[in-house]
C-alpha positions as a LaTeX table, in Angstrom:
\begin{tabular}{lrrr}
\hline
Residue & $x$ (\AA) & $y$ (\AA) & $z$ (\AA) \\
\hline
Met1 & 29.39 & 23.92 & $-61.84$ \\
Thr2 & 26.79 & 22.19 & $-59.35$ \\
Gln3 & 29.20 & 21.34 & $-56.88$ \\
Arg4 & 30.77 & 24.91 & $-56.85$ \\
Arg5 & 27.23 & 26.22 & $-56.42$ \\
Phe6 & 26.54 & 24.21 & $-53.32$ \\
Ala7 & 30.07 & 25.09 & $-51.91$ \\
Arg8 & 29.39 & 28.65 & $-52.30$ \\
Leu9 & 26.16 & 28.48 & $-50.43$ \\
Gly10 & 27.87 & 26.75 & $-47.48$ \\
Arg11 & 25.42 & 23.67 & $-47.87$ \\
Pro12 & 26.78 & 19.94 & $-47.89$ \\
Arg13 & 26.57 & 18.36 & $-51.16$ \\
Pro14 & 23.36 & 15.95 & $-51.72$ \\
Ser15 & 25.67 & 13.07 & $-51.00$ \\
Glu16 & 26.61 & 14.20 & $-47.61$ \\
Gly17 & 24.73 & 14.61 & $-44.10$ \\
Ala18 & 25.11 & 17.01 & $-41.39$ \\
Ala19 & 28.74 & 18.11 & $-40.68$ \\
Gly20 & 29.66 & 16.74 & $-43.97$ \\
Leu21 & 29.36 & 13.21 & $-42.88$ \\
Pro22 & 27.98 & 10.35 & $-45.24$ \\
Ala23 & 24.27 & 10.12 & $-45.10$ \\
Pro24 & 24.06 & 6.64 & $-43.36$ \\
Ala25 & 26.40 & 7.88 & $-40.60$ \\
Trp26 & 24.29 & 10.86 & $-39.86$ \\
Leu27 & 21.22 & 8.79 & $-39.53$ \\
Leu28 & 23.00 & 6.33 & $-37.17$ \\
Leu29 & 24.28 & 9.30 & $-35.00$ \\
Ala30 & 20.69 & 10.83 & $-34.62$ \\
Gly31 & 19.21 & 7.55 & $-33.98$ \\
Leu32 & 21.83 & 6.95 & $-31.18$ \\
Leu33 & 21.04 & 10.48 & $-29.62$ \\
Leu34 & 17.40 & 9.79 & $-29.78$ \\
Gly35 & 17.89 & 6.28 & $-27.64$ \\
Leu36 & 19.84 & 8.08 & $-25.18$ \\
Ser37 & 17.21 & 10.77 & $-24.69$ \\
Met38 & 14.55 & 8.44 & $-24.36$ \\
Gly39 & 16.53 & 6.23 & $-21.89$ \\
Ala40 & 16.93 & 9.14 & $-19.63$ \\
Leu41 & 13.18 & 9.56 & $-19.18$ \\
Pro42 & 11.76 & 8.20 & $-15.94$ \\
Ala43 & 10.09 & 4.81 & $-16.37$ \\
Ala44 & 6.26 & 4.68 & $-16.50$ \\
Pro45 & 4.72 & 3.70 & $-13.08$ \\
Ala46 & 3.51 & $-0.12$ & $-12.93$ \\
Gln47 & $-0.16$ & $-0.46$ & $-13.39$ \\
Ala48 & $-2.46$ & $-2.56$ & $-11.26$ \\
Ala49 & $-3.21$ & $-6.03$ & $-13.01$ \\
Cys50 & $-6.63$ & $-6.77$ & $-12.15$ \\
Thr51 & $-6.24$ & $-10.30$ & $-13.60$ \\
Asp52 & $-3.36$ & $-11.00$ & $-11.20$ \\
Pro53 & $-4.24$ & $-14.05$ & $-8.85$ \\
Arg54 & $-5.10$ & $-13.29$ & $-5.20$ \\
Gly55 & $-2.17$ & $-13.52$ & $-2.84$ \\
Pro56 & $-0.09$ & $-11.41$ & $-0.45$ \\
Asn57 & 0.65 & $-7.84$ & $-1.68$ \\
Val58 & $-1.46$ & $-8.26$ & $-4.87$ \\
Asp59 & $-2.29$ & $-5.00$ & $-6.49$ \\
Trp60 & $-5.81$ & $-4.61$ & $-7.46$ \\
Ser61 & $-6.05$ & $-0.86$ & $-7.06$ \\
Gly62 & $-9.09$ & 0.38 & $-9.01$ \\
Cys63 & $-10.16$ & $-2.90$ & $-10.14$ \\
Asp64 & $-13.75$ & $-4.04$ & $-10.39$ \\
Lys65 & $-13.90$ & $-7.23$ & $-8.04$ \\
Asp66 & $-17.57$ & $-7.11$ & $-6.78$ \\
Arg67 & $-19.17$ & $-10.49$ & $-5.83$ \\
Leu68 & $-15.95$ & $-12.35$ & $-5.52$ \\
Tyr69 & $-15.66$ & $-15.48$ & $-3.28$ \\
Leu70 & $-12.58$ & $-14.83$ & $-1.17$ \\
Val71 & $-13.37$ & $-16.74$ & 2.02 \\
Gly72 & $-10.07$ & $-17.32$ & 3.89 \\
Ala73 & $-8.01$ & $-15.61$ & 1.20 \\
Asp74 & $-4.48$ & $-14.42$ & 2.10 \\
Leu75 & $-4.37$ & $-10.87$ & 1.06 \\
Arg76 & $-1.83$ & $-9.57$ & 3.63 \\
Gly77 & $-0.22$ & $-6.19$ & 2.49 \\
Ala78 & $-2.61$ & $-5.98$ & $-0.64$ \\
Arg79 & $-2.95$ & $-2.72$ & $-2.59$ \\
Leu80 & $-6.77$ & $-2.54$ & $-3.12$ \\
Val81 & $-6.86$ & 1.45 & $-3.29$ \\
Asn82 & $-10.50$ & 2.48 & $-4.90$ \\
Ala83 & $-11.24$ & $-1.13$ & $-5.63$ \\
Thr84 & $-14.62$ & $-2.34$ & $-6.01$ \\
Leu85 & $-15.35$ & $-5.34$ & $-3.68$ \\
Ser86 & $-18.95$ & $-4.88$ & $-2.81$ \\
Arg87 & $-21.32$ & $-7.97$ & $-1.91$ \\
Ser88 & $-17.86$ & $-10.07$ & $-1.91$ \\
Ser89 & $-17.49$ & $-12.97$ & 0.56 \\
Leu90 & $-14.23$ & $-12.35$ & 2.65 \\
Ala91 & $-15.02$ & $-14.09$ & 5.73 \\
Glu92 & $-11.85$ & $-15.06$ & 7.79 \\
Ala93 & $-9.78$ & $-13.43$ & 5.05 \\
Asn94 & $-6.46$ & $-12.03$ & 6.03 \\
Leu95 & $-6.28$ & $-8.35$ & 5.05 \\
Ser96 & $-3.68$ & $-7.35$ & 7.69 \\
Gly97 & $-1.83$ & $-4.22$ & 6.64 \\
Ala98 & $-3.70$ & $-3.91$ & 3.22 \\
Asp99 & $-4.47$ & $-0.47$ & 1.76 \\
Leu100 & $-8.20$ & $-0.22$ & 1.10 \\
Ser101 & $-8.35$ & 3.54 & 0.97 \\
Gly102 & $-11.59$ & 4.56 & $-0.90$ \\
Ala103 & $-12.51$ & 0.93 & $-1.54$ \\
Asp104 & $-16.16$ & $-0.07$ & $-2.03$ \\
Leu105 & $-17.08$ & $-2.88$ & 0.36 \\
Gly106 & $-20.61$ & $-2.26$ & 0.72 \\
Arg107 & $-22.63$ & $-5.31$ & 1.86 \\
Ser108 & $-19.50$ & $-7.45$ & 1.75 \\
Met109 & $-19.31$ & $-10.47$ & 4.17 \\
Leu110 & $-16.18$ & $-9.87$ & 6.51 \\
Pro111 & $-16.99$ & $-11.98$ & 9.69 \\
Gly112 & $-13.65$ & $-12.93$ & 11.31 \\
Ala113 & $-11.68$ & $-11.01$ & 8.83 \\
Asp114 & $-8.27$ & $-9.83$ & 9.93 \\
Leu115 & $-7.96$ & $-6.19$ & 8.97 \\
Ser116 & $-5.45$ & $-5.25$ & 11.72 \\
Gly117 & $-3.32$ & $-2.31$ & 10.58 \\
Ala118 & $-5.19$ & $-1.92$ & 7.38 \\
Arg119 & $-5.80$ & 1.33 & 5.85 \\
Leu120 & $-9.59$ & 2.02 & 5.22 \\
Thr121 & $-9.58$ & 5.98 & 4.82 \\
Arg122 & $-12.62$ & 7.01 & 3.13 \\
Ala123 & $-13.65$ & 3.35 & 2.61 \\
Tyr124 & $-17.39$ & 2.40 & 1.86 \\
Leu125 & $-18.50$ & $-0.26$ & 4.45 \\
Gly126 & $-22.08$ & 0.49 & 4.48 \\
Arg127 & $-24.15$ & $-2.57$ & 5.77 \\
Ala128 & $-21.08$ & $-4.69$ & 5.59 \\
Asp129 & $-20.79$ & $-7.73$ & 8.02 \\
Leu130 & $-17.67$ & $-7.37$ & 10.30 \\
Arg131 & $-18.88$ & $-9.37$ & 13.24 \\
Gly132 & $-15.84$ & $-10.52$ & 15.17 \\
Ala133 & $-13.46$ & $-8.90$ & 12.62 \\
Asp134 & $-10.00$ & $-7.63$ & 13.92 \\
Leu135 & $-9.67$ & $-4.08$ & 13.28 \\
Ser136 & $-7.20$ & $-3.23$ & 15.76 \\
Gly137 & $-4.88$ & $-0.15$ & 14.79 \\
Ala138 & $-6.83$ & 0.06 & 11.34 \\
Asp139 & $-7.03$ & 3.72 & 9.93 \\
Leu140 & $-10.84$ & 4.25 & 9.38 \\
Thr141 & $-10.66$ & 8.05 & 9.18 \\
Tyr142 & $-13.71$ & 9.18 & 7.21 \\
Ala143 & $-14.82$ & 5.66 & 6.50 \\
Asp144 & $-18.51$ & 5.03 & 6.04 \\
Leu145 & $-19.75$ & 2.32 & 8.23 \\
Gly146 & $-23.42$ & 3.05 & 8.21 \\
Arg147 & $-25.47$ & 0.24 & 9.47 \\
Ala148 & $-22.45$ & $-2.12$ & 9.40 \\
Lys149 & $-22.41$ & $-4.99$ & 11.78 \\
Leu150 & $-19.67$ & $-4.84$ & 14.08 \\
Gln151 & $-20.76$ & $-6.96$ & 16.89 \\
Glu152 & $-17.95$ & $-8.22$ & 19.09 \\
Ala153 & $-15.48$ & $-6.55$ & 16.51 \\
Arg154 & $-11.87$ & $-5.71$ & 17.67 \\
Leu155 & $-11.22$ & $-2.01$ & 17.14 \\
Thr156 & $-8.71$ & $-1.39$ & 19.80 \\
Gly157 & $-6.45$ & 1.79 & 18.94 \\
Ala158 & $-8.40$ & 2.19 & 15.75 \\
Asp159 & $-8.50$ & 5.57 & 14.19 \\
Leu160 & $-12.35$ & 6.38 & 13.36 \\
Glu161 & $-11.96$ & 10.13 & 13.31 \\
Lys162 & $-15.01$ & 11.51 & 11.38 \\
Ala163 & $-16.19$ & 8.09 & 10.49 \\
Glu164 & $-19.85$ & 7.36 & 9.65 \\
Leu165 & $-21.34$ & 4.87 & 12.15 \\
Met166 & $-25.03$ & 5.94 & 12.28 \\
Arg167 & $-27.05$ & 2.91 & 13.29 \\
Ala168 & $-23.89$ & 0.73 & 13.33 \\
Arg169 & $-24.31$ & $-2.37$ & 15.42 \\
Leu170 & $-21.36$ & $-2.41$ & 17.85 \\
Gln171 & $-22.60$ & $-4.59$ & 20.78 \\
Gly172 & $-19.75$ & $-6.00$ & 22.70 \\
Ala173 & $-17.16$ & $-4.43$ & 20.33 \\
Asp174 & $-13.64$ & $-3.63$ & 21.82 \\
Leu175 & $-13.02$ & 0.11 & 21.14 \\
Ala176 & $-10.46$ & 0.67 & 23.93 \\
Asp177 & $-8.12$ & 3.48 & 23.23 \\
Ala178 & $-9.86$ & 4.01 & 19.85 \\
Arg179 & $-10.26$ & 7.59 & 18.36 \\
Leu180 & $-13.56$ & 8.45 & 17.78 \\
Val181 & $-13.16$ & 12.30 & 17.51 \\
Lys182 & $-16.11$ & 13.88 & 15.49 \\
Ala183 & $-17.36$ & 10.35 & 14.53 \\
Glu184 & $-20.93$ & 10.07 & 13.76 \\
Leu185 & $-22.41$ & 7.52 & 16.14 \\
Ala186 & $-26.03$ & 8.55 & 16.15 \\
Arg187 & $-28.54$ & 5.84 & 17.03 \\
Ala188 & $-25.58$ & 3.12 & 17.13 \\
Trp189 & $-26.29$ & 0.11 & 19.22 \\
Met190 & $-23.14$ & $-0.09$ & 21.70 \\
Gln191 & $-24.58$ & $-2.29$ & 24.42 \\
Gly192 & $-21.85$ & $-3.77$ & 26.25 \\
Ala193 & $-19.16$ & $-2.23$ & 24.14 \\
Arg194 & $-15.78$ & $-1.44$ & 25.82 \\
Leu195 & $-14.56$ & 2.36 & 25.30 \\
Ala196 & $-12.22$ & 2.39 & 28.13 \\
Gly197 & $-9.71$ & 5.19 & 27.19 \\
Ala198 & $-11.33$ & 5.92 & 23.90 \\
Asp199 & $-11.31$ & 9.66 & 22.66 \\
Leu200 & $-14.87$ & 10.67 & 21.97 \\
Thr201 & $-14.09$ & 14.41 & 21.52 \\
Gly202 & $-16.89$ & 15.98 & 19.59 \\
Ala203 & $-18.65$ & 12.72 & 18.82 \\
Asp204 & $-22.37$ & 12.62 & 17.79 \\
Leu205 & $-23.79$ & 10.17 & 20.57 \\
Tyr206 & $-27.40$ & 11.18 & 19.86 \\
Gly207 & $-29.66$ & 8.13 & 20.70 \\
Val208 & $-26.62$ & 5.77 & 21.22 \\
Ala209 & $-27.54$ & 2.69 & 23.38 \\
Leu210 & $-24.77$ & 2.52 & 25.90 \\
His211 & $-26.50$ & 0.05 & 28.10 \\
Gly212 & $-23.82$ & $-1.91$ & 30.21 \\
Ala213 & $-21.09$ & $-0.10$ & 28.07 \\
Asp214 & $-17.70$ & 0.67 & 29.68 \\
Leu215 & $-16.68$ & 4.32 & 29.40 \\
Ser216 & $-14.15$ & 4.48 & 32.02 \\
Gly217 & $-11.21$ & 6.71 & 31.32 \\
Ala218 & $-12.79$ & 7.94 & 28.11 \\
Arg219 & $-11.38$ & 11.07 & 26.86 \\
Gly220 & $-13.32$ & 14.27 & 25.38 \\
Leu221 & $-16.57$ & 12.92 & 26.77 \\
Thr222 & $-18.87$ & 15.69 & 28.08 \\
Gln223 & $-22.12$ & 15.72 & 30.13 \\
Ala224 & $-23.87$ & 17.10 & 27.13 \\
Gln225 & $-22.99$ & 14.29 & 24.83 \\
Leu226 & $-24.11$ & 11.83 & 27.49 \\
Asp227 & $-27.39$ & 13.66 & 28.14 \\
His228 & $-28.17$ & 12.85 & 24.40 \\
Ala229 & $-27.35$ & 9.31 & 24.99 \\
Cys230 & $-29.11$ & 6.34 & 26.26 \\
Gly231 & $-27.93$ & 3.92 & 29.14 \\
Asp232 & $-28.44$ & 2.25 & 32.51 \\
Asp233 & $-27.08$ & 1.53 & 35.91 \\
Arg234 & $-24.66$ & $-0.88$ & 34.32 \\
Thr235 & $-22.89$ & 1.78 & 32.18 \\
Thr236 & $-19.40$ & 2.90 & 33.46 \\
Leu237 & $-18.69$ & 6.32 & 33.47 \\
Pro238 & $-15.39$ & 8.53 & 33.62 \\
Pro239 & $-14.80$ & 10.37 & 36.83 \\
Gly240 & $-16.78$ & 13.71 & 36.83 \\
Leu241 & $-19.74$ & 12.69 & 34.85 \\
Ala242 & $-22.99$ & 11.57 & 35.98 \\
Arg243 & $-25.79$ & 9.42 & 34.67 \\
Pro244 & $-28.64$ & 11.70 & 33.23 \\
Ala245 & $-32.05$ & 11.95 & 34.78 \\
Ser246 & $-33.61$ & 10.27 & 31.72 \\
Trp247 & $-31.42$ & 7.01 & 32.51 \\
Pro248 & $-32.29$ & 4.20 & 32.62 \\
Cys249 & $-34.07$ & 4.22 & 29.12 \\
Pro250 & $-35.61$ & 1.51 & 27.24 \\
Glu251 & $-32.96$ & $-0.44$ & 24.80 \\
Pro252 & $-33.91$ & 0.23 & 21.17 \\
Val253 & $-35.33$ & $-2.34$ & 18.94 \\
Glu254 & $-32.88$ & $-3.64$ & 16.15 \\
Glu255 & $-34.02$ & $-3.31$ & 12.79 \\
Glu256 & $-33.21$ & $-5.59$ & 9.95 \\
\hline
\end{tabular}
């Protein structure tokens, strides 16, 4: 009588699964379908491993690596996006082609480091030591280099659009063909710097020391910008621009 009641209601008997299959087979089918559906989901993106050893192409994105000793380290092509490397020792390190977007390198020691072609968009390099570093072709848009030491640094072809360089020390730096569009250079030391062919459109040159600097062929430079800067008879200007009447003016005294 019980079996007739289940048949009349169109339900499987208690010993049957869906579609009348025995219960174990039905469970097996459900598990198989679930496995297939999970396999179709995209794999989760790989996460940066902060404990990975240093080396080319290492991914330390978002990792806290402040005060590290990485002198002479080979970090070519490394991913260091939003990483913290403040007060680290990176002298002579090879960071060519590395992605340091948004990284904190404040007060880090990077003299002689190779950062050619590196991406440093919105990176913080305040008071960092980059003397003699190679930053040729680097992307430094929106980077903060306030009071950074960049004496004799190579910045040829670098993109410094809207970068913060207030009071940066750029004596003898090579900025030929660099993009300094709307860069903040107020009171920077640029004595003897090479700016031939550089794009200075809209750059703030208030109080910039340009004594002996080479501005030949500089693009976007206006007389109004020069009038707010400081230079001398050794400063080479592009055609059509004249030394302001206030030149020569005293060179500023460096602060520690």
